[in-house]
Legacy VTK file of the C-alpha trace (Angstrom):
# vtk DataFile Version 3.0
C-alpha trace
ASCII
DATASET POLYDATA
POINTS 80 float
-47.177 -39.881 24.815
-44.272 -40.463 27.183
-41.807 -39.066 24.653
-43.867 -35.902 24.248
-43.952 -35.395 28.018
-40.167 -35.780 28.220
-39.661 -33.283 25.404
-42.008 -30.809 27.089
-40.225 -31.223 30.428
-36.800 -30.744 28.819
-38.019 -27.624 27.030
-39.293 -26.241 30.358
-35.987 -26.967 32.095
-34.033 -25.244 29.329
-36.343 -22.223 29.313
-36.327 -21.701 33.063
-32.712 -22.796 33.477
-31.444 -20.015 31.268
-33.306 -17.356 33.246
-30.358 -16.692 35.555
-28.007 -16.383 32.609
-30.365 -13.972 30.839
-30.684 -11.787 33.919
-26.929 -11.773 34.491
-26.154 -10.933 30.877
-28.697 -8.113 30.707
-27.303 -6.628 33.924
-23.715 -6.968 32.663
-24.584 -5.321 29.348
-26.230 -2.420 31.163
-23.192 -2.017 33.415
-20.796 -2.149 30.471
-22.715 0.479 28.494
-22.970 2.743 31.533
-19.293 2.341 32.365
-18.275 3.136 28.790
-20.499 6.219 28.658
-19.228 7.403 32.052
-15.646 7.173 30.829
-16.539 8.930 27.588
-18.487 11.809 29.173
-16.703 11.921 32.548
-19.890 11.472 34.549
-18.852 8.515 36.714
-20.785 6.741 38.298
-24.118 8.284 37.285
-24.597 6.599 33.902
-23.288 3.293 35.242
-26.067 3.219 37.821
-28.698 4.357 35.324
-27.805 1.695 32.776
-27.458 -0.922 35.513
-31.085 -0.099 36.332
-32.020 -0.532 32.678
-30.310 -3.934 32.631
-32.073 -4.970 35.814
-35.400 -3.824 34.374
-34.782 -5.877 31.220
-34.063 -8.962 33.334
-37.180 -8.414 35.425
-39.242 -7.965 32.264
-38.044 -11.330 31.033
-38.905 -12.886 34.404
-42.413 -11.429 34.148
-42.823 -12.799 30.603
-41.842 -16.292 31.744
-44.174 -16.052 34.728
-47.111 -15.163 32.455
-46.170 -18.006 30.090
-46.066 -20.412 33.016
-49.542 -19.292 34.163
-50.887 -19.728 30.638
-49.381 -23.222 30.396
-50.864 -24.169 33.778
-54.322 -22.999 32.699
-54.001 -24.976 29.494
-52.932 -28.145 31.334
-55.739 -27.743 33.909
-58.269 -27.584 31.104
-57.260 -30.982 29.703
LINES 1 81
80 0 1 2 3 4 5 6 7 8 9 10 11 12 13 14 15 16 17 18 19 20 21 22 23 24 25 26 27 28 29 30 31 32 33 34 35 36 37 38 39 40 41 42 43 44 45 46 47 48 49 50 51 52 53 54 55 56 57 58 59 60 61 62 63 64 65 66 67 68 69 70 71 72 73 74 75 76 77 78 79
């Protein structure tokens, strides 16, 4: 039992610990795509801001998914 609890806690730390990295990477990818397209089409900085918004939205979507997972896990553990 104790080993299972440690494994579950480690899995939670890894899942929630990578959230900042995921948000940063999705924002950076959006910025990079927007910057490249702005240079290609000569529309600076319009596409950079648009794709930065897409990257931010992707990061927020992931945050929402983890929040819902956390609520579901809490409900499951309260039912035990």
